C-alpha positions, 0 to 999 in steps of 0.5 A: 444464447449469443443475445445473452452473450452480448447483453452480459458483455455490455453490462460488463464493460459499462460497469468496467467504465463505470469504475474507472470514470469520472462520474460521481459514483464510479460504479458505487451503490447509492447507498455507499456511504452507509456501506462505507461509513466508519464506526465512533472513534471510542468504538474502535479501540477494541480493535488494537487486539487485532494485531499481533502485537502493537509495534511498527513492524506490525501496525505500519510495515506489515499494513498497506493502509498503516503505511499511508496513514503513517506517511500522512502523519510524518508529513505534518513534520519536516524531520519526520517526512524526510525520514519516511521519504527515504524508508519509502524510497529505500523499499522501492529502489530495493524491491520494485526497481528494475535493474537497469533504473536501480543506479539512476535511483540509488544516485537519486536517493543519496543526492536528495537525502544524505548529500548537504548540497547538491550541485546543478549545471556545475554551478548552482548549489542547492540544499538537498530538499529531503536531507535527512536529521544529522543525529541519523547520518553516520558519515562513515556509512555514507563514505561507504555508499559513496564508493558503492556508487562508483561501482555496479550499485549493489541492491541493498548499499543503503540497508545500514542507514535505513535500519537506523532511520526505521530504529528512529521512527519506531521510537517516540514517532511511532507511540505519539502515531498510536496516540494521533488521529491517524492511528484512531482512523486505521483502527476504523478501517480495521472494523470496516474489514471485519464486517461480514461479506455476503453475496449482496456485497458485489454485483456479478456480471458475466462468466470469465471462465470455467474449471473442473471445481467451478467457475470465475465471475466478474463482480463489483464491489457495491461499497467501492465500485471496484472490479475483481474476479470472483471465484465460485466453487461447486462443493458437491464436484469437489467432494465427487472428485475428491477435489479436497485431497489435491 
């Protein structure tokens, strides 16, 4: 038993090293390209119906892949790049930033996206690198932000400006995105997500822990090489202990 544990631990550690390493396959199967092959663009249009509604909120805001692809789309145009960067920075500021870093981030967003120019070392004057377009900047709202930055920097100081920018992006830019190659790629990812998962989708390694109804094993995706914890449940044990009623 001890020898089996040593072997299981060794194989598991090698799998983790391969997944985190710099190798060509990074733990992926030799057939990973066929496992991750995208369908033809003409075949994936049917997956539009997978979205509850074909709007900015469902396609971009609620989809991690959608957000990344929409960012790539926006980066092709300077105005859209600035708008999208502002929304991403505000989202990070509101939801992810630690309390002690919030003031610094709030000032950085103001300097990069709302200022006409930025003063460096008291002398050098530079143009803000990601300033929002003039037609999206309400000076009254900017003044309100400036006043709040002098205080304790509450979390949602940019919410009104962000709402204006989001409304802008959800209009014609989003309509153009739906006709672009980036949305087609998003539909291709949607098609991959719908592929059935079976016992051969993952490699199974050592048991990480056991519970009342099953066990948790270390697994590795054959397609991506990513490591996961997989929970295996014993249906007979669940029914015997009436676990479905818990």
